[in-house]
N, C-alpha and C positions, 0 to 999 in steps of 0.2 A: 395270471396274477403277477403284479409287479410290486415288490416290497422296497421300502427305503433301506438305506444302509444301516447297519447296526450302530448304536451310539459308540463313540470312541471311548475306550476304557483301558486301564492298565491291565496287563496280563496277570499281575499279582492280586488275588482276591482280597488280601489283607489291606492293600492300598486302595482298592476299588470295591468295597463291600456291597455297594448298591448296584452299580452298573454291571458287576460280574454276575448278578442274579437276575435283575429285572430289566427287560427291554421289550417293547412291543413293536413288532415289525408292521407298522402302518403302511398301507399301500393302496393300490388300485386293483379292481377286479372286474373282468368282463364275463358275462354269463350269456349263454346261448341256449335256446330251447328249454326254458325254465317252466316247470309245471308246479303250481302252488295249489294244494287242495283247499276247497272252500272252508273246511273246518280250521284252517290256519290263517284265515283272513279275518281281520278285525273290522267291524263296521263302525265307522265314525262319521257317517253322513257325508256332506260335501266338503267338510273342513278337515284336512289332514293334520291340523295343528295338534290335537290331543296326543297323537303318536309322537310327534316331535317334542312335545313337552316331557314325555317320559325320557327321551334321549337327553334333554337338557337337565332333567333331574339326575340322571346317571352321571352326566358331566360334573355337576355340582358335588355329588358324593365323592367322585374321584379327586376333585380339588380339595375337598374337606379332608380326605385321607392324607394328602400331602401336608396340609396345615397341621393336622394332629400329629403326624410323624415329626414335623419340625418342633412342635411344642414338647413332645416327649424327648427329643434329642437335646433341646435346650435345658430341660429339667435334669437329664442325666449328666450333661456337661457341667451344670451348676454344682452338682454334688461332687463330681470328679475333680473339679478345680477348686473346691473348698469355698464356693461362693453362694451357697444356698441360704446363708444368713446375711449376705451383703445386700443392703437396702436397695441400691440402684439395680443390682442384678434381679432382685425380686420384682422391681417395677417393670423391667424388661419382660420378665416371665408373665406378669399380669397383662401386659399389652398383647402377648400371644394368646393368652387365655381368652381375652375379650374378642379377638378375631375369630378364634375357633368356636366359641360359644355363640357368637352372632350367627354363624352359618348353621350350626346345629339347630338353633331355635327356628331359623327360617325353613329348614327342611322339615322339622316336626310340624310347623304350621301349615306348610304346603300339603303335607300328607293328611293331617287331621281336619283340614278345612278344604277338601278337594272340590273340583268341578266335575261335571258328568257329561258323557257323550249322549246323543239321542237314544242309543241302545242301553244306557244305564251304567256304562263302565266309568269308573272314576279316573281322573288324571290330576297330576299336581297343579295346584293353583299358583299361577305365575305372580299373582299379587304378593305372595310370600316368597316364592322361589327366586325371583329376580333380585330383590334387595340383598339376598345372601351372596349372589354372584358379584353384584356390584361392590359389596363390601370387600370381597376377596380381591377383586381387581385393584382396589385402592390400597389394600393391606399387603399385597404380595411382595413388593419391594421392601417394605418395612420389616416383614417377617424374615426375609433373607438377611437384612442388615443386622437384626437382633441376633440371628444365629452366628454371624461373624463376630459380634461384639462380646457375647457371653464368655467364650473360652479364651479370648485375648490372643496374644501373639503366639501362644503355644500351639495354636491351630496350624500355623504355617511351618512350624519347625518340628512337628511330630515325626518321630522316627518310624521306619517300616519294620516289619518283623525280621527282615534280613539284616538291618542295622543292629537290632537288638541281639541278634545271634552272632554277630562278629565279635570274636574274643577281644580285640583291641578296643572295642567301643562299649561292650556290654556293661562293664562296671560303671563307667561314667554316665551312661544313659539311665541306668537303674537309679543312680543317685539323683539324677535330674528329674526323671519322670515318675519314679516310684514314690510310695508313701501315702499316708492318709487312707489306708485300707486298700489301695490299689497297687498292683505291681506296675512296672514300667510298660510291660506288654499290654496289660488291661487298659491303662490310661491311653496309650498310643492307639490301640484299636478303636476306642471311643472317639478320639480326636480325628482319626482317619475317616470314621463314619460321618463326622460333621464336616470334614474338609470338602468333600465332593459337592454337596449342595451349595456350600459357600463359594466355591470356585465358579459354579454355574450362576451364582447370584440369583436373580429372579427367574433365570432361564433354566427351569428343569428340563430334562432331555426331551420331553414331549410338548414343551410350552408352545412351540410354533403351531403344532396341530391343534392344541387345546384352544389357543386364542382365536384360531380361524374356524374351527369346527362348528361353533355355535354363533359365529358372527361378531364376537368381540363386544366391547363396551357399548357401541352404538345400538346393537340389536337388543342387548339386555335392558338398556334404558328404554328402548322402544316398547318392549314387552311389558315392562313395568308401567309405562305411561298408558298403554292400552288396557291393562287389567286392573288398575287402581280404580275402584268403583265409586268413590265418595266425593268426587270433585264438586258437584252441585250441592250435595247434602251439606258438606262442610262450609262452603261459601255462603249459602243461605242461612245456615245456623248462626253465623257471625252477625248477620243483619238483625237478628232478634234482640241484640244488645243495644240497638239504636232506636230511640223513641220516634224518629221521623219515618214516615212511610217510604219504603225503598223499592225500587224495581227488582224483580226477581233476577238473580244472577244465573246465567246459562253459559257454562264453559265446556260444553259437550264437544267442542271442536278439538280439545286437547287429546282425549283418548281416541277420537275418530280419525285423526291424522294418520296416514299410513306410515309404516316404518320405511325409512329411506333405503333404497336398494343398494346392495353392495356393488362394487365396481362391475359394470356390465362387461361381459365378454362376448363379442360377436364373432362367430365362426366365419372363416373366409368363405366366399362364394365358390361354388363348384367351378 
């Protein structure tokens, strides 16, 4: 087993509240002489895609969790910075709510309107799942930008707990960062919590793996193209509004086209 290096983080957990707790050691694993009992084998016919769809569903849940955390952080910062009644800040929050709720709705639809394997097992419907991921792809940078905007410049000058404990600085920092129901330590802790995702921008610690693990935007667009089932129905329904006899529209080539292969890797010859 070969794991990647741990994400870089500050040794002080006050300054690095997220990375000091959470890090997944993604890596590679080689297995020899593996025995899998038949009762642990899922029959999906000749198409392995239903299993992969559950993995993509899992990916989208993980991405949604990050978006929800960002929304919660923006709400908490709005309160801490006295901006929860500021109109523009509320508009920023609504942008985050729209992104989060779009993905929530797509996941619910994928689960409530599933597809089924030949053996009768359900799996998430990509007709609903793919739009959620595409929406997050498009919103990811905007989400990070809003998280930088909401707390303002206080985000980058927030003191650490050691700064607040220094006798020569404690009084001044308390006057600057305390008030409004928060002590300086409480407000600084919240700002530090928001600072790390903002420094990463759209690049959460696992973003490289996340973007590649399920193929990125081209693959999600391809899965949506293949699973949207109303091409001909919608096109021919439009023609009923015309009083002139029209030829039947057939655009079945759109979902039938294969998804473009990712960059091919050819192993060297022996």
